[in-house]
ZAMARGU-4260 file (C-alpha; in steps of 0.2 Angstrom, whole numbers, plus 5000, padded with zeros to 4 digits):
<rodrens>
0) 5887/5089/5080 | 5880/5080/5095 | 5874/5086/5112 | 5885/5082/5127 | 5880/5070/5141
5) 5890/5078/5154 | 5894/5096/5154 | 5911/5104/5159 | 5913/5120/5169 | 5907/5132/5156
10) 5912/5150/5152 | 5903/5161/5140 | 5900/5155/5122 | 5916/5153/5112 | 5926/5152/5128
15) 5938/5138/5132 | 5931/5124/5143 | 5941/5122/5159 | 5944/5109/5172 | 5956/5119/5183
20) 5960/5105/5196 | 5964/5092/5183 | 5974/5104/5172 | 5985/5109/5186 | 5988/5090/5189
25) 5990/5086/5170 | 5999/5099/5159 | 5995/5088/5144 | 5977/5091/5147 | 5979/5110/5147
30) 5988/5109/5130 | 5975/5098/5123 | 5960/5109/5129 | 5970/5124/5122 | 5971/5115/5105
35) 5953/5110/5105 | 5948/5128/5108 | 5959/5134/5094 | 5951/5121/5083 | 5933/5126/5088
40) 5936/5145/5087 | 5943/5143/5069 | 5930/5131/5064 | 5916/5142/5070 | 5923/5157/5060
45) 5925/5146/5045 | 5907/5140/5046 | 5901/5158/5047 | 5911/5162/5031 | 5905/5147/5022
50) 5887/5149/5027 | 5887/5167/5020 | 5896/5161/5004 | 5884/5146/5001 | 5868/5155/5007
55) 5862/5139/5016 | 5864/5134/5034 | 5874/5119/5041 | 5863/5104/5043 | 5871/5097/5058
60) 5862/5099/5075 | 5857/5091/5091 | 5853/5073/5089 | 5862/5071/5073 | 5874/5056/5073
65) 5876/5050/5056 | 5895/5054/5055 | 5897/5043/5071 | 5892/5027/5062 | 5902/5017/5050
70) 5917/5029/5050 | 5935/5027/5054 | 5940/5041/5066 | 5958/5045/5066 | 5965/5050/5083
75) 5982/5054/5091 | 5988/5047/5107 | 5983/5063/5116 | 5966/5063/5109 | 5963/5046/5116
80) 5971/5050/5133 | 5959/5065/5134 | 5945/5053/5131 | 5952/5041/5144 | 5954/5054/5157
85) 5936/5061/5154 | 5926/5045/5155 | 5935/5040/5171 | 5936/5057/5180 | 5921/5067/5174
90) 5908/5055/5167 | 5898/5047/5180 | 5882/5038/5185 | 5871/5029/5172 | 5880/5037/5157
95) 5897/5029/5163 | 5889/5012/5166 | 5881/5012/5149 | 5897/5017/5141 | 5907/5003/5150
100) 5895/4990/5143 | 5898/4997/5125 | 5917/4997/5127 | 5918/4979/5133 | 5923/4969/5118
105) 5921/4983/5106 | 5931/4982/5090 | 5921/4982/5074 | 5918/4997/5064 | 5899/5002/5067
110) 5893/5015/5079 | 5906/5024/5088 | 5909/5016/5104 | 5906/5033/5113 | 5889/5035/5105
115) 5878/5032/5119 | 5859/5033/5117 | 5862/5043/5101 | 5873/5056/5109 | 5891/5058/5111
120) 5897/5053/5129 | 5913/5062/5127 | 5908/5078/5118 | 5919/5090/5127 | 5934/5079/5123
125) 5929/5073/5106 | 5943/5072/5093 | 5948/5085/5081 | 5940/5077/5066 | 5923/5076/5075
130) 5924/5095/5079 | 5929/5100/5061 | 5917/5089/5051 | 5901/5097/5045 | 5888/5095/5032
135) 5878/5109/5023 | 5861/5109/5014 | 5851/5095/5022 | 5853/5082/5036 | 5861/5066/5032
140) 5849/5052/5028 | 5851/5036/5039 | 5865/5026/5032 | 5870/5039/5019 | 5889/5041/5015
145) 5888/5060/5012 | 5906/5060/5005 | 5900/5049/4991 | 5882/5055/4988 | 5885/5074/4989
150) 5903/5078/4992 | 5901/5096/4989 | 5890/5098/5005 | 5904/5091/5016 | 5915/5105/5025
155) 5930/5103/5036 | 5934/5118/5047 | 5950/5124/5054 | 5961/5118/5040 | 5971/5133/5040
160) 5975/5131/5059 | 5985/5115/5057 | 6002/5124/5061 | 5994/5132/5077 | 5987/5116/5083
165) 6004/5107/5080 | 6012/5119/5091 | 6001/5113/5105 | 6001/5095/5101 | 6019/5090/5095
170) 6028/5096/5110 | 6018/5084/5120 | 6028/5070/5112 | 6044/5077/5119 | 6049/5087/5103
175) 6060/5103/5105 | 6051/5119/5099 | 6064/5122/5086 | 6058/5106/5078 | 6040/5108/5078
180) 6038/5117/5061 | 6047/5105/5050 | 6039/5090/5059 | 6022/5098/5056 | 6027/5100/5037
185) 6033/5082/5036 | 6016/5075/5042 | 6022/5070/5060 | 6005/5071/5068 | 5996/5061/5055
190) 6009/5048/5056 | 6006/5047/5075 | 5987/5044/5071 | 5977/5028/5073 | 5959/5023/5070
195) 5949/5024/5086 | 5940/5008/5083 | 5956/4998/5081 | 5962/5003/5099 | 5959/4991/5114
200) 5945/5002/5121 | 5940/4989/5134 | 5956/4994/5143 | 5947/5010/5147 | 5934/5000/5157
205) 5947/4994/5169 | 5954/5012/5171 | 5936/5018/5175 | 5934/5005/5188 | 5951/5009/5196
210) 5948/5027/5196 | 5931/5024/5204 | 5939/5013/5218 | 5952/5027/5221 | 5938/5040/5222
215) 5928/5029/5234 | 5944/5026/5245 | 5948/5045/5245 | 5930/5050/5251 | 5929/5036/5264
</rodrens>
């Protein structure tokens, strides 16, 4: 896990992060943040149990970014929309400018486009897979593919919370509540996923510029 560049409005540890003004304006954002909180809470509990079972600590920590390099990161539309919103509305200053340069023309699998200066530029809105993936025993070596070199050290949290997460995410696609369970069981969410690096991420730059102009005009 990587330290954030920009901090959200924070509550005590394990509390859900909140952006009240934006959540009131965007109901989808409130549901996405609810889902992330469910995932984080479940992952934290899973890690505590797994640490006790293994008798060894999680190796992930501030400054670790091996899992952000040469990886295909699956995301749904609403995870991408969350990132899209965050980089335009919350990220600012030098961090936003550096991210713009990284996003322009980005397309090859390599470092994640949102890895800026070795840190996650969108940490509060990072995708589910980034929240749930951890490595035990020792930190990853540079360039190490842990899934191949020591698969037993890899741990994915919140795997038993899929249905609860589905109840937050699937209705965002306009699905009636009575259809959520069977769509979850049929793999609906995974079918909606795409790999982050295959998306036209340079479009986000235009959105950031448009949002900046809107903010400037509003504050004039």
